[in-house]
One Martini backbone bead per residue (centre of mass of N, CA, C, O) as a GRO file, in nm:
protein
  359
    1MET     BB    1  16.793  18.414   8.950
    2GLU     BB    2  16.879  18.071   9.052
    3ILE     BB    3  16.886  17.735   9.056
    4THR     BB    4  17.195  17.549   9.148
    5ASP     BB    5  17.132  17.354   9.406
    6TYR     BB    6  17.142  17.024   9.576
    7GLU     BB    7  17.033  16.831   9.871
    8LEU     BB    8  17.014  16.502  10.025
    9PHE     BB    9  16.878  16.379  10.351
   10GLU     BB   10  16.903  16.102  10.543
   11VAL     BB   11  16.724  16.089  10.854
   12PRO     BB   12  16.670  16.041  11.167
   13PRO     BB   13  16.426  15.814  11.176
   14ARG     BB   14  16.242  15.889  10.866
   15TRP     BB   15  16.385  16.119  10.689
   16LEU     BB   16  16.376  16.383  10.426
   17PHE     BB   17  16.603  16.628  10.315
   18LEU     BB   18  16.598  16.950  10.147
   19ARG     BB   19  16.854  17.139   9.976
   20LEU     BB   20  16.812  17.468   9.843
   21GLU     BB   21  16.995  17.664   9.598
   22THR     BB   22  17.100  17.983   9.501
   23SER     BB   23  17.288  18.226   9.333
   24ASP     BB   24  17.265  18.417   9.614
   25GLY     BB   25  17.264  18.188   9.868
   26THR     BB   26  16.993  18.086   9.909
   27VAL     BB   27  16.816  17.875  10.150
   28GLY     BB   28  16.607  17.588  10.119
   29TRP     BB   29  16.362  17.381  10.291
   30GLY     BB   30  16.262  17.030  10.275
   31GLU     BB   31  16.011  16.737  10.309
   32PRO     BB   32  16.055  16.459  10.105
   33VAL     BB   33  15.831  16.198  10.208
   34VAL     BB   34  15.789  15.846  10.252
   35GLU     BB   35  15.725  15.632  10.477
   36GLY     BB   36  15.944  15.374  10.363
   37ARG     BB   37  16.019  15.566  10.073
   38ALA     BB   38  16.286  15.741  10.046
   39HIS     BB   39  16.430  15.638   9.790
   40THR     BB   40  16.201  15.693   9.589
   41VAL     BB   41  16.166  15.998   9.641
   42ARG     BB   42  16.450  16.081   9.583
   43ALA     BB   43  16.439  16.010   9.281
   44ALA     BB   44  16.209  16.210   9.214
   45VAL     BB   45  16.355  16.467   9.294
   46GLU     BB   46  16.595  16.438   9.106
   47GLU     BB   47  16.431  16.436   8.845
   48LEU     BB   48  16.296  16.717   8.873
   49LEU     BB   49  16.559  16.882   8.900
   50GLU     BB   50  16.729  16.779   8.652
   51SER     BB   51  16.489  16.813   8.426
   52TYR     BB   52  16.394  17.124   8.538
   53LEU     BB   53  16.474  17.329   8.794
   54LEU     BB   54  16.743  17.374   8.720
   55GLY     BB   55  16.791  17.724   8.640
   56LYS     BB   56  16.552  17.842   8.778
   57ASP     BB   57  16.316  18.048   8.900
   58PRO     BB   58  16.205  18.036   9.234
   59THR     BB   59  15.944  18.242   9.233
   60ARG     BB   60  15.765  18.039   9.035
   61ILE     BB   61  15.574  17.836   9.198
   62GLU     BB   62  15.315  17.775   9.042
   63ASP     BB   63  15.450  17.693   8.776
   64HIS     BB   64  15.619  17.465   8.894
   65TRP     BB   65  15.392  17.294   9.000
   66GLN     BB   66  15.243  17.248   8.731
   67THR     BB   67  15.484  17.120   8.585
   68MET     BB   68  15.539  16.881   8.776
   69TYR     BB   69  15.245  16.768   8.746
   70ARG     BB   70  15.182  16.808   8.414
   71GLY     BB   71  15.460  16.726   8.260
   72GLY     BB   72  15.352  16.448   8.307
   73PHE     BB   73  15.143  16.200   8.218
   74TYR     BB   74  15.186  16.108   8.504
   75ARG     BB   75  14.993  16.138   8.814
   76GLY     BB   76  15.019  16.142   9.131
   77GLY     BB   77  15.058  16.019   9.425
   78PRO     BB   78  15.293  15.972   9.673
   79VAL     BB   79  15.565  16.024   9.527
   80LEU     BB   80  15.523  16.275   9.354
   81MET     BB   81  15.376  16.455   9.573
   82SER     BB   82  15.617  16.446   9.776
   83ALA     BB   83  15.827  16.571   9.596
   84ILE     BB   84  15.675  16.833   9.545
   85ALA     BB   85  15.638  16.918   9.840
   86GLY     BB   86  15.939  16.964   9.917
   87ILE     BB   87  15.999  17.169   9.697
   88ASP     BB   88  15.781  17.373   9.774
   89GLN     BB   89  15.885  17.437  10.057
   90ALA     BB   90  16.163  17.547   9.961
   91LEU     BB   91  16.050  17.778   9.785
   92TRP     BB   92  15.905  17.927  10.017
   93ASP     BB   93  16.154  17.969  10.190
   94ILE     BB   94  16.301  18.146   9.985
   95LYS     BB   95  16.086  18.366   9.946
   96GLY     BB   96  16.075  18.460  10.243
   97LYS     BB   97  16.379  18.537  10.262
   98GLN     BB   98  16.372  18.755  10.036
   99PHE     BB   99  16.134  18.925  10.201
  100GLY     BB  100  16.148  18.891  10.518
  101ALA     BB  101  15.910  18.661  10.553
  102PRO     BB  102  15.667  18.484  10.630
  103VAL     BB  103  15.465  18.286  10.454
  104TYR     BB  104  15.189  18.387  10.571
  105GLU     BB  105  15.228  18.679  10.463
  106LEU     BB  106  15.221  18.585  10.152
  107LEU     BB  107  14.911  18.447  10.216
  108GLY     BB  108  14.760  18.710  10.388
  109GLY     BB  109  14.806  18.639  10.670
  110ARG     BB  110  14.695  18.617  10.974
  111ALA     BB  111  14.404  18.438  11.139
  112ARG     BB  112  14.589  18.402  11.399
  113GLU     BB  113  14.791  18.369  11.679
  114VAL     BB  114  14.733  18.065  11.777
  115GLU     BB  115  14.825  17.713  11.668
  116ALA     BB  116  14.870  17.444  11.876
  117GLY     BB  117  14.919  17.127  12.049
  118PHE     BB  118  14.789  16.987  12.380
  119THR     BB  119  14.453  16.986  12.356
  120ALA     BB  120  14.523  16.700  12.233
  121LEU     BB  121  14.476  16.353  12.155
  122LYS     BB  122  14.602  16.047  12.000
  123MET     BB  123  14.457  15.725  11.913
  124ASN     BB  124  14.430  15.404  11.875
  125ALA     BB  125  14.168  15.183  11.853
  126THR     BB  126  14.336  14.936  11.720
  127ALA     BB  127  14.431  14.671  11.603
  128GLU     BB  128  14.397  14.430  11.422
  129MET     BB  129  14.120  14.342  11.200
  130GLU     BB  130  13.865  14.180  11.111
  131ARG     BB  131  13.612  14.206  10.903
  132ILE     BB  132  13.477  14.010  11.120
  133ASP     BB  133  13.448  14.062  11.453
  134SER     BB  134  13.443  14.048  11.780
  135PRO     BB  135  13.300  14.170  12.062
  136ALA     BB  136  13.567  14.179  12.223
  137THR     BB  137  13.717  14.381  12.039
  138VAL     BB  138  13.524  14.614  12.086
  139ARG     BB  139  13.549  14.625  12.397
  140GLU     BB  140  13.850  14.691  12.402
  141ALA     BB  141  13.827  14.965  12.262
  142GLU     BB  142  13.629  15.089  12.459
  143ALA     BB  143  13.807  15.059  12.716
  144ARG     BB  144  14.041  15.232  12.618
  145LEU     BB  145  13.883  15.500  12.588
  146ALA     BB  146  13.764  15.510  12.873
  147GLU     BB  147  14.039  15.537  13.017
  148VAL     BB  148  14.127  15.799  12.882
  149ARG     BB  149  13.884  15.975  12.955
  150GLU     BB  150  13.921  15.946  13.262
  151ALA     BB  151  14.212  16.070  13.273
  152VAL     BB  152  14.143  16.362  13.109
  153GLY     BB  153  13.861  16.421  13.060
  154ASP     BB  154  13.657  16.687  12.912
  155GLU     BB  155  13.901  16.903  12.830
  156VAL     BB  156  14.008  16.673  12.641
  157ASP     BB  157  14.080  16.574  12.337
  158VAL     BB  158  13.998  16.264  12.139
  159GLY     BB  159  14.152  16.101  11.897
  160VAL     BB  160  14.048  15.831  11.668
  161ASP     BB  161  14.244  15.584  11.506
  162PHE     BB  162  14.183  15.345  11.255
  163HIS     BB  163  14.410  15.328  11.016
  164GLY     BB  164  14.260  15.130  10.809
  165ARG     BB  165  14.194  14.853  10.988
  166VAL     BB  166  13.883  14.890  10.914
  167ALA     BB  167  13.610  14.762  10.811
  168LYS     BB  168  13.299  14.858  10.744
  169PRO     BB  169  13.138  14.680  10.948
  170MET     BB  170  13.325  14.766  11.197
  171ALA     BB  171  13.309  15.073  11.179
  172LYS     BB  172  13.016  15.097  11.263
  173ARG     BB  173  13.040  14.946  11.535
  174LEU     BB  174  13.271  15.112  11.663
  175ALA     BB  175  13.150  15.394  11.655
  176SER     BB  176  12.907  15.324  11.835
  177ALA     BB  177  13.075  15.236  12.090
  178LEU     BB  178  13.239  15.525  12.118
  179GLU     BB  179  13.031  15.760  12.148
  180PRO     BB  180  13.004  15.804  12.470
  181TYR     BB  181  13.319  15.939  12.466
  182GLU     BB  182  13.353  16.178  12.270
  183PRO     BB  183  13.521  16.208  12.027
  184MET     BB  184  13.658  16.428  11.814
  185PHE     BB  185  13.736  16.177  11.620
  186VAL     BB  186  13.738  15.966  11.336
  187GLU     BB  187  14.008  15.811  11.173
  188GLU     BB  188  14.017  15.641  10.907
  189PRO     BB  189  13.774  15.417  10.900
  190VAL     BB  190  13.877  15.384  10.606
  191LEU     BB  191  14.011  15.334  10.333
  192PRO     BB  192  14.050  15.544  10.064
  193GLU     BB  193  13.934  15.323   9.856
  194HIS     BB  194  13.655  15.349  10.061
  195ASN     BB  195  13.511  15.640  10.057
  196ASP     BB  196  13.220  15.549   9.963
  197ALA     BB  197  13.151  15.456  10.276
  198LEU     BB  198  13.125  15.717  10.453
  199PRO     BB  199  12.819  15.784  10.453
  200GLU     BB  200  12.734  15.528  10.606
  201ILE     BB  201  12.906  15.575  10.858
  202ALA     BB  202  12.797  15.860  10.929
  203ALA     BB  203  12.496  15.750  10.974
  204HIS     BB  204  12.601  15.586  11.254
  205THR     BB  205  12.711  15.880  11.357
  206THR     BB  206  12.820  16.181  11.549
  207ILE     BB  207  13.098  16.152  11.485
  208PRO     BB  208  13.349  16.287  11.353
  209ILE     BB  209  13.501  16.282  11.033
  210ALA     BB  210  13.833  16.171  10.940
  211THR     BB  211  14.059  16.249  10.658
  212GLY     BB  212  14.380  16.234  10.428
  213GLU     BB  213  14.682  16.119  10.453
  214ARG     BB  214  14.610  15.931  10.170
  215MET     BB  215  14.593  16.214  10.017
  216TYR     BB  216  14.732  16.420   9.724
  217SER     BB  217  14.480  16.604   9.625
  218ARG     BB  218  14.211  16.789   9.527
  219TRP     BB  219  14.088  16.544   9.369
  220ASP     BB  220  14.063  16.357   9.610
  221PHE     BB  221  13.890  16.559   9.794
  222LYS     BB  222  13.644  16.615   9.619
  223GLN     BB  223  13.480  16.354   9.680
  224VAL     BB  224  13.448  16.383   9.995
  225LEU     BB  225  13.318  16.662   9.992
  226GLU     BB  226  13.068  16.587   9.812
  227SER     BB  227  12.958  16.369  10.023
  228GLN     BB  228  12.933  16.496  10.320
  229ALA     BB  229  13.109  16.284  10.535
  230VAL     BB  230  13.307  16.509  10.630
  231ASP     BB  231  13.475  16.726  10.892
  232VAL     BB  232  13.787  16.636  10.854
  233ILE     BB  233  14.092  16.726  10.712
  234GLN     BB  234  14.436  16.546  10.646
  235PRO     BB  235  14.665  16.676  10.505
  236ASP     BB  236  14.999  16.638  10.392
  237LEU     BB  237  15.270  16.853  10.342
  238SER     BB  238  15.457  16.589  10.232
  239HIS     BB  239  15.217  16.462  10.021
  240ALA     BB  240  15.008  16.718   9.922
  241GLY     BB  241  15.202  16.935   9.752
  242GLY     BB  242  15.216  17.125   9.983
  243ILE     BB  243  15.143  17.449  10.026
  244THR     BB  244  14.997  17.506   9.761
  245GLU     BB  245  14.785  17.267   9.779
  246VAL     BB  246  14.670  17.290  10.072
  247ARG     BB  247  14.542  17.565  10.036
  248LYS     BB  248  14.333  17.460   9.829
  249ILE     BB  249  14.205  17.241  10.000
  250ALA     BB  250  14.111  17.429  10.229
  251ALA     BB  251  13.922  17.605  10.056
  252MET     BB  252  13.735  17.379   9.973
  253ALA     BB  253  13.650  17.299  10.262
  254GLU     BB  254  13.520  17.567  10.346
  255ALA     BB  255  13.280  17.540  10.138
  256TYR     BB  256  13.191  17.264  10.325
  257ASP     BB  257  13.240  17.298  10.634
  258VAL     BB  258  13.551  17.207  10.670
  259ALA     BB  259  13.816  17.104  10.844
  260LEU     BB  260  14.165  17.158  10.934
  261ALA     BB  261  14.420  16.880  11.000
  262PRO     BB  262  14.727  16.837  10.970
  263HIS     BB  263  14.937  16.596  10.889
  264CYS     BB  264  15.229  16.521  11.135
  265PRO     BB  265  15.479  16.259  11.179
  266LEU     BB  266  15.733  16.443  11.141
  267GLY     BB  267  15.939  16.693  11.090
  268PRO     BB  268  16.035  17.029  11.114
  269ILE     BB  269  15.960  17.115  10.823
  270ALA     BB  270  15.674  17.009  10.808
  271LEU     BB  271  15.571  17.163  11.057
  272ALA     BB  272  15.635  17.448  10.956
  273ALA     BB  273  15.448  17.434  10.711
  274CYS     BB  274  15.188  17.391  10.869
  275VAL     BB  275  15.191  17.653  11.040
  276GLN     BB  276  15.176  17.845  10.801
  277VAL     BB  277  14.894  17.750  10.712
  278ASP     BB  278  14.737  17.780  10.975
  279ALA     BB  279  14.776  18.093  11.012
  280CYS     BB  280  14.600  18.152  10.714
  281THR     BB  281  14.356  17.950  10.810
  282HIS     BB  282  14.035  17.953  10.907
  283ASN     BB  283  13.975  17.614  10.918
  284ALA     BB  284  14.172  17.561  11.130
  285LEU     BB  285  14.196  17.341  11.412
  286ILE     BB  286  14.460  17.142  11.425
  287GLN     BB  287  14.803  17.028  11.522
  288GLU     BB  288  15.004  16.794  11.437
  289GLN     BB  289  15.277  16.621  11.619
  290SER     BB  290  15.607  16.436  11.693
  291LEU     BB  291  15.684  16.490  11.970
  292ASP     BB  292  15.783  16.194  12.126
  293ILE     BB  293  15.737  15.985  11.942
  294HIS     BB  294  15.802  15.649  11.897
  295TYR     BB  295  15.976  15.684  11.632
  296ASN     BB  296  16.198  15.897  11.783
  297GLU     BB  297  16.446  15.721  11.820
  298GLY     BB  298  16.748  15.918  11.871
  299SER     BB  299  16.549  16.126  11.708
  300ASP     BB  300  16.430  16.457  11.692
  301LEU     BB  301  16.298  16.750  11.574
  302LEU     BB  302  16.483  16.946  11.756
  303ASP     BB  303  16.775  16.845  11.672
  304TYR     BB  304  16.764  17.020  11.377
  305LEU     BB  305  16.770  17.289  11.544
  306ALA     BB  306  16.915  17.588  11.627
  307ASP     BB  307  16.611  17.682  11.746
  308PRO     BB  308  16.387  17.512  11.947
  309SER     BB  309  16.192  17.748  12.058
  310VAL     BB  310  15.987  17.763  11.817
  311PHE     BB  311  15.846  17.484  11.968
  312GLU     BB  312  15.724  17.609  12.218
  313TYR     BB  313  15.500  17.517  12.470
  314HIS     BB  314  15.187  17.685  12.587
  315ASP     BB  315  14.911  17.559  12.694
  316GLY     BB  316  14.900  17.405  12.396
  317TYR     BB  317  15.081  17.628  12.249
  318VAL     BB  318  15.217  17.805  11.962
  319GLU     BB  319  15.400  18.032  11.835
  320LEU     BB  320  15.429  18.220  11.579
  321PRO     BB  321  15.653  18.253  11.350
  322ASP     BB  322  15.877  18.544  11.246
  323GLY     BB  323  16.045  18.422  11.051
  324PRO     BB  324  16.163  18.355  10.760
  325GLY     BB  325  15.969  18.166  10.588
  326LEU     BB  326  15.938  17.885  10.788
  327GLY     BB  327  16.085  17.985  11.074
  328ILE     BB  328  16.354  17.816  11.046
  329GLU     BB  329  16.674  17.667  11.160
  330ILE     BB  330  16.893  17.461  11.026
  331ASP     BB  331  17.127  17.226  11.145
  332GLU     BB  332  17.368  17.122  10.939
  333SER     BB  333  17.564  16.965  11.119
  334VAL     BB  334  17.355  16.754  11.211
  335VAL     BB  335  17.262  16.652  10.941
  336ARG     BB  336  17.545  16.556  10.840
  337GLU     BB  337  17.607  16.367  11.080
  338ARG     BB  338  17.322  16.183  11.048
  339ALA     BB  339  17.350  16.106  10.774
  340GLY     BB  340  17.199  15.833  10.577
  341ASP     BB  341  17.092  15.497  10.571
  342VAL     BB  342  16.797  15.443  10.714
  343ASN     BB  343  16.565  15.237  10.625
  344TRP     BB  344  16.260  15.268  10.693
  345HIS     BB  345  15.994  15.039  10.807
  346ASN     BB  346  15.707  14.914  10.835
  347PRO     BB  347  15.526  14.688  10.961
  348VAL     BB  348  15.403  14.353  10.917
  349TRP     BB  349  15.088  14.233  10.938
  350ARG     BB  350  14.896  13.946  11.072
  351HIS     BB  351  14.676  13.723  11.076
  352ALA     BB  352  14.597  13.421  11.207
  353ASP     BB  353  14.594  13.300  10.894
  354GLY     BB  354  14.842  13.490  10.747
  355SER     BB  355  14.722  13.733  10.651
  356VAL     BB  356  14.729  14.048  10.559
  357ALA     BB  357  14.744  14.337  10.751
  358GLU     BB  358  14.667  14.632  10.868
  359TRP     BB  359  14.876  14.894  11.019
   0.00000   0.00000   0.00000
């Protein structure tokens, strides 16, 4: 058996799907994309498949991962790791289908019955902020969280995403102001290139620190775990090397008593891959998902599934899928109908003086 063919589909609202087929007719699906860079990642996927993977045995996932990662002199980063991630998801989907088992069964079996859903919500802390901003800006963020906390009560967790919009001086001040409302975590309090500031920020608050959506390998996470400044890591299954790599990142985090909460504002294949990892990972905390998120105008993640009930939520939880592979069936007719040049890009924000702000 060998990998014989592939197709890539850009689909709305901002996703890229990979269809991988083997010589015995088995089809696996992956979601290799960087939001706003679908064309670039598409080229990277094509290069990896054409130069290496076509004609290979799909079952040797670990060896393929290592070859795709180490086989080029340059490695890491969002484009290569997202391309590898989507291919890896598709390979695991194929392997599960060949064995007639969910991926989590091949990774040691379930460590929980259910995990995911609406037991928490996440909100942005603020719009763009100046490096040193006014007390009024801090008060606005505080009032926003206070209003949400009053609306949902103490039984619902609220994650607060700084989204890398906040420089270190304001991150310390903002975390201190939000502390009375007991958020579940503050996410990405500074940009990942400033992760060396996380210990100082953590020293200013008792709020758990979360980060990781813009970190792409276990080597990126190694540094923040060793700093002991983070409490929740958020690798993205479509950016951080796929199922193979995120399982390793999660195991590293467990050794540091750090929880896993996979980042996933993407489509159904990415979410299915996340749930497979959550199912067999002891330190999995909660699963983000994009159903009804504001990006999904015109197309949502359930639209591409032949059986949308696989992601039906009950009291804030979703049943673990028991279907083979990733546990979902992609409706190819919908994918082919909606595929095209999507060309989504995030907005570019600017400060009052015209300089570029973090989005």
